[in-house]
DRENDO-1510 file (C-alpha; in Angstrom, 1 decimal, always signed):
<recs>
REC; n; res; u; v; w
REC; 1; MET; +119.3; +102.2; +124.2 .
REC; 2; ARG; +115.9; +104.4; +123.7 .
REC; 3; PHE; +115.4; +107.7; +122.1 .
REC; 4; GLU; +113.7; +111.0; +124.2 .
REC; 5; ASP; +112.0; +112.1; +120.6 .
REC; 6; PRO; +112.1; +109.4; +118.5 .
REC; 7; THR; +110.3; +111.6; +115.8 .
REC; 8; TYR; +113.2; +113.3; +114.3 .
REC; 9; LEU; +114.7; +109.7; +113.2 .
REC; 10; TYR; +112.3; +109.9; +110.2 .
REC; 11; LEU; +115.3; +112.7; +109.0 .
REC; 12; LEU; +117.4; +109.6; +108.4 .
REC; 13; VAL; +115.9; +109.3; +104.9 .
REC; 14; ILE; +117.8; +112.5; +104.0 .
REC; 15; VAL; +121.1; +109.8; +103.8 .
REC; 16; PRO; +119.9; +107.5; +101.3 .
REC; 17; VAL; +118.3; +110.2; +99.0 .
REC; 18; LEU; +122.0; +111.9; +99.2 .
REC; 19; PHE; +123.8; +108.9; +98.2 .
REC; 20; LEU; +120.9; +108.4; +95.1 .
REC; 21; LEU; +121.8; +112.0; +94.2 .
REC; 22; ARG; +125.4; +111.1; +93.9 .
REC; 23; LEU; +125.3; +108.3; +92.2 .
REC; 24; TRP; +123.4; +110.1; +89.7 .
REC; 25; MET; +125.9; +113.0; +89.4 .
REC; 26; LEU; +128.5; +110.4; +89.1 .
REC; 27; TRP; +126.4; +108.9; +86.1 .
REC; 28; ARG; +126.2; +111.9; +85.0 .
REC; 29; ARG; +130.1; +113.0; +85.0 .
REC; 30; LYS; +130.9; +109.6; +83.2 .
REC; 31; LYS; +128.7; +110.7; +80.5 .
REC; 32; ALA; +130.2; +113.7; +79.6 .
REC; 33; LEU; +133.6; +112.5; +80.4 .
REC; 34; GLY; +132.7; +110.1; +77.3 .
REC; 35; GLU; +131.3; +112.8; +75.5 .
REC; 36; TRP; +135.0; +114.7; +75.8 .
REC; 37; GLY; +136.9; +111.7; +74.2 .
REC; 38; ASP; +138.5; +108.6; +75.3 .
REC; 39; LYS; +137.9; +107.8; +79.1 .
REC; 40; GLU; +141.0; +106.4; +79.9 .
REC; 41; LEU; +143.0; +109.1; +77.7 .
REC; 42; THR; +140.9; +111.8; +79.8 .
REC; 43; LEU; +141.8; +110.7; +83.4 .
REC; 44; GLN; +145.7; +110.4; +82.1 .
REC; 45; GLN; +145.2; +114.4; +81.9 .
REC; 46; MET; +144.5; +114.4; +84.9 .
REC; 47; PRO; +147.2; +112.8; +87.1 .
REC; 48; ASP; +146.1; +114.4; +90.5 .
REC; 49; LEU; +142.5; +113.1; +90.0 .
REC; 50; SER; +141.7; +110.4; +93.0 .
REC; 51; ARG; +138.9; +107.9; +92.1 .
REC; 52; HIS; +138.3; +107.0; +95.5 .
REC; 53; ARG; +138.9; +109.8; +97.7 .
REC; 54; PRO; +135.5; +111.9; +96.7 .
REC; 55; MET; +133.6; +109.1; +97.5 .
REC; 56; VAL; +135.7; +108.5; +101.3 .
REC; 57; LYS; +134.5; +112.2; +102.1 .
REC; 58; PHE; +131.1; +111.6; +100.8 .
REC; 59; CYS; +130.6; +108.9; +103.3 .
REC; 60; LEU; +132.3; +110.9; +106.3 .
REC; 61; LEU; +130.1; +113.5; +105.1 .
REC; 62; CYS; +126.7; +111.4; +105.0 .
REC; 63; GLY; +127.8; +109.5; +108.4 .
REC; 64; ALA; +128.3; +112.9; +110.5 .
REC; 65; ILE; +124.7; +114.2; +109.3 .
REC; 66; ALA; +123.3; +110.8; +110.4 .
REC; 67; LEU; +124.7; +110.6; +113.9 .
REC; 68; ILE; +123.8; +114.7; +114.4 .
REC; 69; ILE; +119.9; +113.3; +113.2 .
REC; 70; LEU; +120.7; +110.3; +116.2 .
REC; 71; MET; +121.8; +113.5; +118.3 .
REC; 72; LEU; +118.6; +115.2; +118.2 .
REC; 73; ALA; +116.7; +111.9; +119.2 .
REC; 74; ARG; +118.6; +112.6; +122.4 .
REC; 75; PRO; +119.8; +108.9; +122.6 .
REC; 76; GLN; +119.7; +107.6; +125.9 .
REC; 77; MET; +120.9; +104.6; +127.6 .
REC; 78; GLY; +121.3; +102.4; +130.9 .
REC; 79; THR; +119.3; +101.8; +134.1 .
REC; 80; LYS; +119.9; +103.0; +137.4 .
REC; 81; VAL; +118.3; +101.1; +139.9 .
REC; 82; SER; +117.3; +101.9; +143.7 .
REC; 83; ASN; +115.8; +100.4; +146.0 .
REC; 84; GLU; +113.8; +102.1; +148.9 .
REC; 85; LYS; +111.4; +101.4; +151.3 .
REC; 86; ARG; +108.0; +103.2; +151.9 .
REC; 87; ASN; +105.4; +103.2; +154.2 .
REC; 88; GLY; +101.4; +102.5; +153.1 .
REC; 89; ILE; +98.8; +100.0; +151.1 .
REC; 90; GLU; +98.0; +98.3; +148.5 .
REC; 91; ALA; +95.3; +99.2; +146.1 .
REC; 92; MET; +94.2; +97.2; +143.5 .
REC; 93; ILE; +91.5; +99.1; +140.8 .
REC; 94; CYS; +88.7; +97.3; +139.2 .
REC; 95; LEU; +86.9; +99.7; +136.7 .
REC; 96; ASP; +84.3; +98.1; +134.6 .
REC; 97; ILE; +84.6; +99.0; +130.9 .
REC; 98; SER; +81.4; +97.7; +129.5 .
REC; 99; ASN; +79.4; +99.9; +127.1 .
REC; 100; SER; +77.3; +100.6; +129.4 .
REC; 101; MET; +79.9; +103.1; +131.1 .
REC; 102; THR; +79.8; +105.6; +128.4 .
REC; 103; ALA; +76.6; +106.7; +129.4 .
REC; 104; GLU; +76.8; +109.8; +129.7 .
REC; 105; ASP; +74.6; +110.9; +133.0 .
REC; 106; VAL; +77.6; +111.8; +134.8 .
REC; 107; SER; +79.3; +114.3; +133.2 .
REC; 108; PRO; +81.7; +113.5; +130.7 .
REC; 109; SER; +80.9; +110.3; +130.8 .
REC; 110; ARG; +80.8; +107.5; +133.8 .
REC; 111; LEU; +84.2; +106.4; +132.1 .
REC; 112; ALA; +85.6; +109.5; +132.0 .
REC; 113; LYS; +84.8; +110.4; +135.8 .
REC; 114; SER; +85.9; +107.2; +136.5 .
REC; 115; LYS; +89.4; +108.2; +134.8 .
REC; 116; MET; +89.1; +111.3; +136.6 .
REC; 117; LEU; +88.5; +109.9; +139.8 .
REC; 118; VAL; +91.1; +107.3; +140.1 .
REC; 119; GLU; +93.8; +109.7; +138.5 .
REC; 120; ASP; +93.2; +112.3; +141.4 .
REC; 121; MET; +93.2; +108.9; +144.1 .
REC; 122; VAL; +96.9; +108.4; +142.5 .
REC; 123; ASP; +98.2; +111.6; +142.7 .
REC; 124; ASN; +97.4; +111.7; +146.8 .
REC; 125; PHE; +99.7; +108.5; +146.6 .
REC; 126; THR; +102.6; +108.8; +148.1 .
REC; 127; ASN; +103.8; +105.8; +149.8 .
REC; 128; ASP; +101.5; +103.4; +148.1 .
REC; 129; LYS; +101.3; +100.9; +145.7 .
REC; 130; ILE; +98.2; +100.2; +143.3 .
REC; 131; GLY; +97.4; +98.0; +140.0 .
REC; 132; LEU; +94.8; +98.1; +137.8 .
REC; 133; VAL; +92.0; +95.3; +136.4 .
REC; 134; VAL; +89.6; +96.2; +133.7 .
REC; 135; PHE; +86.6; +94.4; +133.2 .
REC; 136; ALA; +83.0; +93.5; +131.7 .
REC; 137; GLY; +82.1; +90.5; +130.4 .
REC; 138; ASP; +85.7; +89.0; +130.9 .
REC; 139; ALA; +88.5; +90.8; +133.3 .
REC; 140; PHE; +92.6; +90.8; +132.7 .
REC; 141; THR; +94.9; +92.7; +134.5 .
REC; 142; GLN; +95.7; +96.1; +132.6 .
REC; 143; LEU; +98.9; +96.8; +135.3 .
REC; 144; PRO; +100.1; +94.4; +137.3 .
REC; 145; ILE; +100.9; +96.5; +141.0 .
REC; 146; THR; +103.6; +99.0; +141.0 .
REC; 147; ALA; +104.4; +102.2; +142.8 .
REC; 148; ASP; +105.5; +103.7; +139.4 .
REC; 149; TYR; +102.5; +106.5; +138.9 .
REC; 150; VAL; +103.3; +107.7; +136.1 .
REC; 151; SER; +102.5; +104.3; +134.5 .
REC; 152; ALA; +99.7; +103.8; +135.9 .
REC; 153; LYS; +98.4; +107.1; +134.8 .
REC; 154; MET; +99.5; +105.9; +131.0 .
REC; 155; PHE; +97.8; +102.6; +131.6 .
REC; 156; LEU; +94.5; +104.2; +132.9 .
REC; 157; GLN; +94.5; +106.6; +130.4 .
REC; 158; ASN; +94.4; +104.3; +127.2 .
REC; 159; THR; +91.6; +102.1; +129.2 .
REC; 160; THR; +88.7; +101.9; +126.4 .
REC; 161; PRO; +85.9; +99.7; +126.0 .
REC; 162; ALA; +87.4; +98.4; +123.1 .
REC; 163; LEU; +89.7; +96.4; +125.4 .
REC; 164; ILE; +87.2; +93.6; +126.3 .
REC; 165; GLU; +84.8; +92.7; +123.1 .
REC; 166; GLU; +82.9; +90.1; +125.3 .
REC; 167; GLN; +79.9; +92.6; +126.8 .
REC; 168; GLY; +78.3; +92.1; +130.0 .
REC; 169; THR; +79.8; +93.1; +133.8 .
REC; 170; ASP; +81.4; +90.1; +135.2 .
REC; 171; ILE; +82.5; +91.6; +138.8 .
REC; 172; ALA; +83.1; +88.3; +140.5 .
REC; 173; LYS; +85.8; +87.7; +137.8 .
REC; 174; ALA; +87.5; +90.9; +138.7 .
REC; 175; ILE; +87.4; +91.1; +142.5 .
REC; 176; ASN; +88.7; +87.6; +142.1 .
REC; 177; LEU; +91.3; +88.3; +139.8 .
REC; 178; ALA; +92.5; +91.5; +141.9 .
REC; 179; ARG; +92.9; +89.3; +145.2 .
REC; 180; ASN; +95.2; +87.0; +143.8 .
REC; 181; SER; +97.4; +90.4; +142.3 .
REC; 182; PHE; +98.6; +91.7; +145.8 .
REC; 183; THR; +102.1; +90.8; +146.8 .
REC; 184; GLN; +102.8; +88.5; +149.4 .
REC; 185; GLN; +103.4; +90.8; +152.2 .
REC; 186; LYS; +102.3; +90.9; +155.5 .
REC; 187; ASN; +100.3; +92.9; +157.8 .
REC; 188; ILE; +99.8; +95.6; +155.3 .
REC; 189; GLY; +95.8; +97.5; +154.0 .
REC; 190; ARG; +94.9; +96.1; +151.0 .
REC; 191; ALA; +92.0; +97.7; +149.4 .
REC; 192; ILE; +90.1; +96.3; +146.1 .
REC; 193; ILE; +88.3; +99.1; +144.9 .
REC; 194; VAL; +85.7; +98.5; +142.5 .
REC; 195; ILE; +84.4; +101.0; +139.9 .
REC; 196; THR; +81.1; +100.2; +138.1 .
REC; 197; ASP; +77.9; +101.3; +137.8 .
REC; 198; GLY; +76.4; +97.5; +139.3 .
REC; 199; GLU; +74.9; +95.6; +136.2 .
REC; 200; ASP; +76.5; +92.5; +137.9 .
REC; 201; HIS; +75.3; +90.1; +134.4 .
REC; 202; GLU; +77.2; +86.9; +135.6 .
REC; 203; GLY; +76.9; +86.6; +139.5 .
REC; 204; GLY; +78.8; +85.6; +142.1 .
REC; 205; ALA; +80.2; +88.9; +142.7 .
REC; 206; LEU; +79.1; +88.5; +146.7 .
REC; 207; GLU; +80.8; +85.1; +147.4 .
REC; 208; ALA; +84.2; +86.9; +145.4 .
REC; 209; ALA; +83.7; +89.6; +147.8 .
REC; 210; LYS; +83.2; +87.4; +151.1 .
REC; 211; ALA; +86.3; +85.8; +149.8 .
REC; 212; ALA; +88.7; +88.8; +149.9 .
REC; 213; LYS; +87.1; +90.0; +153.0 .
REC; 214; LYS; +88.5; +86.5; +154.6 .
REC; 215; ALA; +92.0; +87.2; +152.8 .
REC; 216; GLY; +92.0; +89.9; +154.5 .
REC; 217; MET; +91.7; +92.3; +152.1 .
REC; 218; ARG; +88.4; +95.0; +151.7 .
REC; 219; VAL; +86.3; +96.0; +148.8 .
REC; 220; PHE; +85.0; +99.0; +148.0 .
REC; 221; ILE; +82.5; +99.6; +145.3 .
REC; 222; LEU; +82.2; +102.9; +143.9 .
REC; 223; GLY; +79.1; +103.3; +142.1 .
REC; 224; VAL; +79.1; +105.2; +138.8 .
REC; 225; GLY; +76.0; +106.7; +137.5 .
REC; 226; SER; +72.3; +107.9; +138.3 .
REC; 227; THR; +69.5; +105.6; +139.4 .
REC; 228; ALA; +67.1; +107.6; +136.7 .
REC; 229; GLY; +69.2; +106.0; +133.9 .
REC; 230; SER; +70.5; +107.1; +130.6 .
REC; 231; PRO; +70.7; +105.8; +127.4 .
REC; 232; ILE; +73.6; +104.3; +125.8 .
REC; 233; PRO; +75.6; +105.9; +122.9 .
REC; 234; ASN; +76.3; +104.2; +120.0 .
REC; 235; GLY; +79.6; +105.9; +119.2 .
REC; 236; GLU; +77.5; +107.3; +115.6 .
REC; 237; GLY; +75.6; +110.0; +117.6 .
REC; 238; GLY; +73.0; +108.0; +118.2 .
REC; 239; TYR; +71.8; +105.4; +121.4 .
REC; 240; MET; +71.8; +102.1; +121.6 .
REC; 241; ILE; +68.7; +100.0; +121.1 .
REC; 242; ASP; +67.2; +96.8; +121.7 .
REC; 243; ASN; +65.8; +94.1; +119.8 .
REC; 244; ASN; +62.3; +95.9; +119.4 .
REC; 245; GLY; +64.1; +99.2; +118.0 .
REC; 246; GLN; +63.5; +100.4; +122.0 .
REC; 247; THR; +66.1; +103.1; +123.5 .
REC; 248; VAL; +68.6; +100.7; +125.8 .
REC; 249; MET; +68.6; +102.3; +129.3 .
REC; 250; THR; +71.3; +101.6; +131.8 .
REC; 251; VAL; +70.5; +102.0; +135.5 .
REC; 252; LEU; +72.9; +102.2; +139.0 .
REC; 253; ASN; +71.7; +99.3; +140.7 .
REC; 254; GLN; +73.0; +100.9; +143.9 .
REC; 255; LYS; +71.6; +98.0; +145.9 .
REC; 256; MET; +73.7; +95.6; +144.3 .
REC; 257; CYS; +76.7; +97.7; +144.9 .
REC; 258; GLN; +75.6; +98.1; +148.7 .
REC; 259; ASP; +75.7; +94.3; +149.1 .
REC; 260; ILE; +78.9; +93.5; +147.2 .
REC; 261; ALA; +80.8; +96.2; +149.5 .
REC; 262; ALA; +79.0; +95.1; +153.0 .
REC; 263; ALA; +80.4; +91.7; +152.3 .
REC; 264; GLY; +83.5; +92.6; +151.6 .
REC; 265; SER; +83.4; +94.4; +154.6 .
REC; 266; GLY; +84.4; +97.8; +152.5 .
REC; 267; THR; +82.0; +100.9; +152.0 .
REC; 268; TYR; +79.7; +102.2; +149.3 .
REC; 269; ILE; +80.4; +105.1; +147.6 .
REC; 270; HIS; +78.1; +106.8; +145.2 .
REC; 271; VAL; +80.0; +108.6; +142.3 .
REC; 272; ASP; +77.9; +111.9; +141.0 .
REC; 273; ASN; +78.9; +115.0; +139.5 .
REC; 274; THR; +80.7; +116.6; +142.4 .
REC; 275; SER; +84.1; +115.6; +144.2 .
REC; 276; ASN; +82.1; +114.3; +147.6 .
REC; 277; ALA; +83.2; +110.7; +146.2 .
REC; 278; GLN; +87.1; +111.2; +145.8 .
REC; 279; LYS; +87.5; +113.1; +149.5 .
REC; 280; ARG; +85.3; +109.7; +150.9 .
REC; 281; LEU; +87.3; +107.4; +149.4 .
REC; 282; ASN; +90.7; +109.3; +150.6 .
REC; 283; GLU; +89.4; +109.3; +154.0 .
REC; 284; GLU; +88.7; +105.7; +153.8 .
REC; 285; LEU; +91.5; +104.5; +152.7 .
REC; 286; SER; +93.9; +106.6; +155.1 .
REC; 287; LYS; +92.2; +104.5; +157.5 .
REC; 288; MET; +93.3; +101.5; +156.7 .
REC; 289; GLN; +96.5; +99.8; +158.3 .
REC; 290; LYS; +99.8; +101.2; +156.7 .
REC; 291; ASN; +103.2; +99.1; +156.7 .
REC; 292; GLU; +106.6; +99.2; +154.9 .
REC; 293; ILE; +106.0; +98.6; +151.9 .
REC; 294; SER; +108.6; +96.2; +149.3 .
REC; 295; SER; +111.5; +97.6; +147.4 .
REC; 296; VAL; +110.8; +99.3; +144.5 .
REC; 297; VAL; +112.9; +99.6; +141.2 .
REC; 298; TYR; +113.3; +103.1; +139.4 .
REC; 299; SER; +114.8; +103.1; +135.7 .
REC; 300; GLU; +117.0; +106.4; +134.9 .
REC; 301; TYR; +118.1; +106.8; +131.2 .
REC; 302; ASN; +121.2; +108.9; +131.0 .
REC; 303; ASP; +121.8; +110.8; +127.8 .
REC; 304; GLN; +123.9; +109.5; +125.6 .
REC; 305; PHE; +124.7; +112.5; +122.5 .
REC; 306; GLN; +127.8; +113.9; +124.1 .
REC; 307; LEU; +129.4; +110.3; +122.7 .
REC; 308; ILE; +127.7; +110.6; +118.9 .
REC; 309; GLY; +128.7; +114.5; +119.6 .
REC; 310; PHE; +132.7; +113.6; +119.9 .
REC; 311; PHE; +132.2; +110.9; +116.5 .
REC; 312; VAL; +130.3; +113.9; +114.8 .
REC; 313; VAL; +133.7; +116.1; +115.6 .
REC; 314; LEU; +136.0; +113.2; +114.5 .
REC; 315; LEU; +134.0; +112.6; +111.2 .
REC; 316; LEU; +133.6; +116.3; +110.2 .
REC; 317; ALA; +137.6; +116.5; +111.0 .
REC; 318; LEU; +138.3; +113.3; +108.8 .
REC; 319; GLU; +136.5; +115.0; +105.8 .
REC; 320; VAL; +138.2; +118.5; +106.1 .
REC; 321; ILE; +141.7; +116.5; +105.9 .
REC; 322; VAL; +140.8; +114.0; +103.5 .
REC; 323; PHE; +141.5; +115.9; +100.2 .
REC; 324; GLU; +140.0; +115.4; +96.7 .
REC; 325; CYS; +142.6; +115.3; +95.1 .
REC; 326; LYS; +146.4; +113.0; +95.6 .
REC; 327; PRO; +148.9; +115.0; +96.9 .
REC; 328; ARG; +151.9; +115.6; +96.1 .
REC; 329; TRP; +153.5; +113.0; +98.1 .
REC; 330; GLN; +151.5; +110.4; +97.2 .
REC; 331; LYS; +151.9; +111.2; +93.5 .
REC; 332; ASP; +156.0; +111.0; +93.4 .
REC; 333; MET; +155.4; +108.0; +95.6 .
REC; 334; SER; +155.7; +104.9; +93.6 .
REC; 335; LEU; +156.5; +101.5; +95.2 .
REC; 336; PHE; +157.0; +99.9; +91.4 .
REC; 337; LYS; +159.1; +103.0; +90.1 .
REC; 338; LYS; +162.0; +102.0; +87.7 .
REC; 339; LYS; +165.0; +103.4; +88.7 .
</recs>
């Protein structure tokens, strides 16, 4: 079970607060009875008073309040699984999240612009699968290949340089990881889309691109940034400096990007402040071989507030039916009364 709006669950704190207030009131009542006179003698003067019925009514009321809060949180349960066949391609996005991608020579920043580009690309997908690999000095799969575009956008927005502590730019590791992330389906177009500023610090990117090409994949390189260079923000209002106190400049390595794309039988696309890169990428992907994608699983959650509403009405009805005082028929009945 899950809740559509779990923030309402914080209201459940009302229930224990009510119980504490109830205990305090019972303590005050007991104290008042003690001041009035002998407790047992006083209770004998009130034969209709029930010791347990008021607490039962209170518990029923608290139970109804708790269930009403659960209803407000919109509980949902169950999944509906459906299998569909689609015609499309498979694309693995390799997104550079090194510190140099925070440079602002592309507005609002290299990384932010890259996210916008991927999001627009996903919006144009209909029958395709997508996965996400993030990399810097290391690489890992942020999202396995899927047709769930909502999840893809969610994982994309949560991608920041803080995900990888090891700085650097290991393009080779990202391409190799993406190459092993596709499905085993045959006769389908597969694209590895690397979005980076091209500062390959580790080497081996050309060999990785060639291996991907040999496996039947195309490697597209989207170079983000300018060849003029840009300082790297340090997150504190200034810019990163080197050991000599000089401002660190990051420059788009177009030559490296072009070489990797050529080795991977793909295309190099320069990303700037226009929408040209997005249009060109869509054109290149549309040329790729499309085939029937394997089954896709969707999850569908059904609201369950109706069932909880039934129990709310039941508890409230019982609270009304149960009287605080003993009914006359119970007062007159005694299993041990002498005849």
